[in-house]
C-alpha positions as CSV (number, residue, x, y, z in Angstrom):
1,M,166.4,89.2,56.4
2,T,169.0,86.5,57.1
3,A,168.4,83.4,59.3
4,E,171.0,84.8,61.8
5,V,168.9,88.0,62.3
6,E,165.7,86.0,62.6
7,E,167.3,83.9,65.3
8,F,168.6,87.0,67.0
9,V,165.2,88.6,67.1
10,G,163.5,85.4,68.3
11,L,165.8,85.0,71.2
12,C,165.6,88.7,72.1
13,V,161.9,88.3,72.7
14,P,162.3,86.8,76.2
15,L,165.2,89.1,76.8
16,T,163.3,92.3,76.2
17,G,159.7,91.3,76.9
18,F,158.5,92.6,73.5
19,S,157.1,90.5,70.7
20,A,159.1,89.8,67.5
21,F,156.7,92.1,65.7
22,D,157.8,95.0,67.9
23,L,161.5,94.2,67.5
24,Y,161.2,94.0,63.7
25,A,159.2,97.2,63.7
26,T,162.2,99.2,65.0
27,G,164.1,98.4,61.8
28,M,167.2,98.1,64.0
29,A,167.5,94.3,64.4
30,E,170.4,93.8,61.9
31,R,172.2,96.9,63.2
32,Y,171.9,95.8,66.8
33,L,173.2,92.4,66.0
34,E,176.2,93.9,64.2
35,T,176.8,96.3,67.1
36,A,176.7,93.5,69.7
37,Q,179.1,91.3,67.7
38,Q,181.5,94.3,67.3
39,Q,181.4,95.3,70.9
40,V,181.7,91.8,72.4
41,G,183.8,90.2,69.7
42,A,182.4,87.7,67.2
43,R,183.8,84.6,69.1
44,R,182.8,85.7,72.6
45,F,179.4,86.8,71.4
46,A,178.8,83.4,69.8
47,E,179.7,81.8,73.2
48,F,177.2,84.1,75.0
49,W,174.5,83.3,72.3
50,A,175.0,79.6,72.7
51,A,174.6,79.9,76.5
52,W,171.5,82.1,76.1
53,T,170.0,79.7,73.6
54,V,170.4,76.8,76.1
55,A,168.8,78.9,78.9
56,V,165.8,79.8,76.8
57,S,165.3,76.3,75.4
58,E,165.3,74.9,79.0
59,G,162.7,77.4,80.0
60,G,165.0,79.5,82.2
61,G,166.0,83.1,82.1
62,P,169.2,85.2,82.3
63,Q,169.7,84.5,86.0
64,G,171.4,81.2,85.1
65,L,174.1,82.9,82.9
66,S,177.7,83.5,84.0
67,P,178.4,87.0,85.3
68,V,180.1,88.0,82.0
69,H,177.2,86.6,79.9
70,L,174.7,88.3,82.2
71,E,176.4,91.6,81.6
72,V,176.1,91.0,77.8
73,A,172.4,90.1,78.2
74,R,171.8,93.3,80.1
75,A,173.7,95.3,77.5
76,L,171.5,93.8,74.8
77,A,168.3,94.6,76.7
78,Y,169.6,98.1,77.3
79,L,170.4,98.4,73.6
80,W,166.8,97.5,72.5
81,L,165.2,99.7,75.1
82,T,167.3,102.9,74.6
83,G,169.1,102.5,71.3
84,A,172.4,102.9,73.0
85,W,175.2,100.4,73.9
86,P,176.0,100.9,77.6
87,R,179.2,101.1,79.4
88,L,180.0,97.6,80.7
89,A,181.1,96.6,84.2
90,P,184.9,96.9,84.3
91,A,185.3,93.3,85.2
92,A,183.2,92.2,82.2
93,H,185.1,94.6,79.9
94,A,188.4,93.0,81.0
95,A,187.1,89.5,80.8
96,L,185.9,90.0,77.3
97,R,189.3,91.5,76.3
98,R,187.5,94.2,74.3
99,Q,189.5,96.2,71.9
100,V,187.2,99.2,72.0
101,G,186.6,101.9,74.5
102,N,184.3,101.1,77.4
103,E,181.9,104.0,76.8
104,E,178.2,104.3,76.2
105,F,177.2,105.5,72.8
106,V,174.0,105.8,70.7
107,V,174.2,103.3,67.8
108,A,172.5,105.6,65.3
109,P,170.2,108.7,65.3
110,E,167.2,106.5,64.5
111,S,167.9,104.1,67.3
112,Y,167.1,106.7,69.9
113,V,163.7,107.3,68.2
114,E,163.1,103.5,67.9
115,G,164.0,102.8,71.6
116,L,161.4,100.4,73.0
117,V,161.4,102.3,76.3
118,W,158.9,104.7,74.8
119,R,156.4,102.0,74.1
120,T,156.5,100.8,77.7
121,F,154.4,103.9,78.7
122,H,152.7,104.6,75.3
123,G,154.9,107.7,74.9
124,H,157.1,109.0,72.2
125,P,160.6,110.6,72.0
126,S,160.7,114.3,72.4
127,G,160.6,116.0,69.0
128,A,160.0,112.7,67.1
129,K,157.2,110.3,66.2
130,P,154.4,112.4,67.7
131,P,151.2,110.4,68.3
132,G,149.0,112.7,66.4
133,F,146.5,115.6,67.0
134,G,144.0,114.9,69.7
135,T,145.5,111.7,71.0
136,W,146.1,113.3,74.4
137,A,142.4,113.0,74.9
138,V,142.4,109.2,74.4
139,K,143.1,107.0,77.4
140,P,146.1,104.8,76.9
141,P,145.4,101.0,77.0
142,D,145.7,99.3,80.4
143,Q,149.1,97.7,81.1
144,P,148.8,93.9,80.6
145,D,149.5,91.6,83.6
146,T,152.2,89.0,83.6
147,S,149.9,86.2,82.4
148,A,148.8,88.3,79.4
149,L,152.4,89.2,78.5
150,R,153.5,85.6,78.6
151,R,150.5,84.6,76.5
152,D,151.1,87.3,73.9
153,L,154.8,86.5,73.7
154,G,154.3,82.7,73.6
155,L,156.4,82.2,76.7
156,G,154.1,79.9,78.6
157,E,155.1,79.6,82.2
158,R,158.8,80.3,81.8
159,P,160.1,82.2,84.9
160,F,161.8,85.5,84.0
161,R,162.6,87.3,87.3
162,T,166.2,88.4,87.1
163,G,167.5,89.2,90.6
164,L,164.5,87.7,92.3
165,T,163.7,84.2,93.4
166,A,160.0,84.5,92.8
167,E,157.5,86.9,91.2
168,V,156.3,89.7,93.4
169,A,154.0,92.7,93.2
170,L,155.4,95.9,91.8
171,D,155.3,97.6,95.1
172,A,157.3,94.8,96.7
173,V,160.2,95.0,94.2
174,P,163.4,96.1,96.1
175,V,164.4,99.7,95.5
176,H,167.8,98.8,94.0
177,L,166.0,96.7,91.3
178,L,163.7,99.4,90.1
179,P,164.6,101.2,86.9
180,G,166.2,104.6,87.1
181,L,168.4,107.0,85.2
182,R,171.6,105.0,85.9
183,A,173.0,105.7,82.5
184,A,173.2,109.4,83.3
185,R,175.1,108.5,86.5
186,R,177.5,106.3,84.5
187,I,176.6,103.2,86.6
188,P,176.8,100.0,84.5
189,P,173.8,97.6,84.8
190,S,175.8,94.9,86.6
191,A,177.0,97.4,89.3
192,V,173.4,97.3,90.7
193,P,173.4,94.6,93.4
194,T,171.0,91.7,92.9
195,A,168.5,90.6,95.6
196,E,170.9,87.9,96.8
197,T,174.0,90.1,97.3
198,A,171.9,92.8,98.9
199,A,170.0,90.6,101.2
200,G,170.0,92.0,104.7
201,T,171.9,95.1,103.6
202,A,170.3,98.5,103.5
203,V,170.6,99.8,100.0
204,E,170.5,103.5,99.4
205,R,168.1,104.7,96.7
206,P,170.0,105.9,93.6
207,G,170.2,109.6,93.3
208,S,170.5,110.2,97.1
209,S,172.6,113.0,98.5
210,K,175.3,110.6,99.4
211,E,175.7,109.3,95.8
212,R,175.6,112.8,94.3
213,A,178.4,113.8,96.6
């Protein structure tokens, strides 16, 4: 394990909300770092990483990044959660002057299995990593609250509320900021409006009849 990979994992902790132990346990850290560098470009990824390092060291979050760097941050979080590199927003793709096709792809067969999204609801990918006989009768552990997550991740009181100006209850999160199957609809993460740009505007729920049309 190189120092570069260790730094990558350490700074992906506040980006993903998972501990370094969970990130290392996927066995994909080195592969994900290589993927990000290849997709963004070594020099431009270094620029993003420098900006993200400063944001974390100052106790902030990704909301302070430039639009292009914010898109890279979202792509990284998406990569850890799903095992796939997403299609970037066209503007970010152009600004990065990427020499690769702007298409979503699964990094490796094992990356799908190791996607952190399965751990968010104590599930497992279909056909892989079954929890074991009889585990369906065991109640999953309660979801930790924000304070417990910050304590376990060693984040203190750092505010991480991308798209929002303050923490809110789950049922108060705007519809357009809720997770959904946007990848299947080929909508890049940055195409979803933030709370600021959507303020005062009626946002139609993804998957509505208008969007399908």
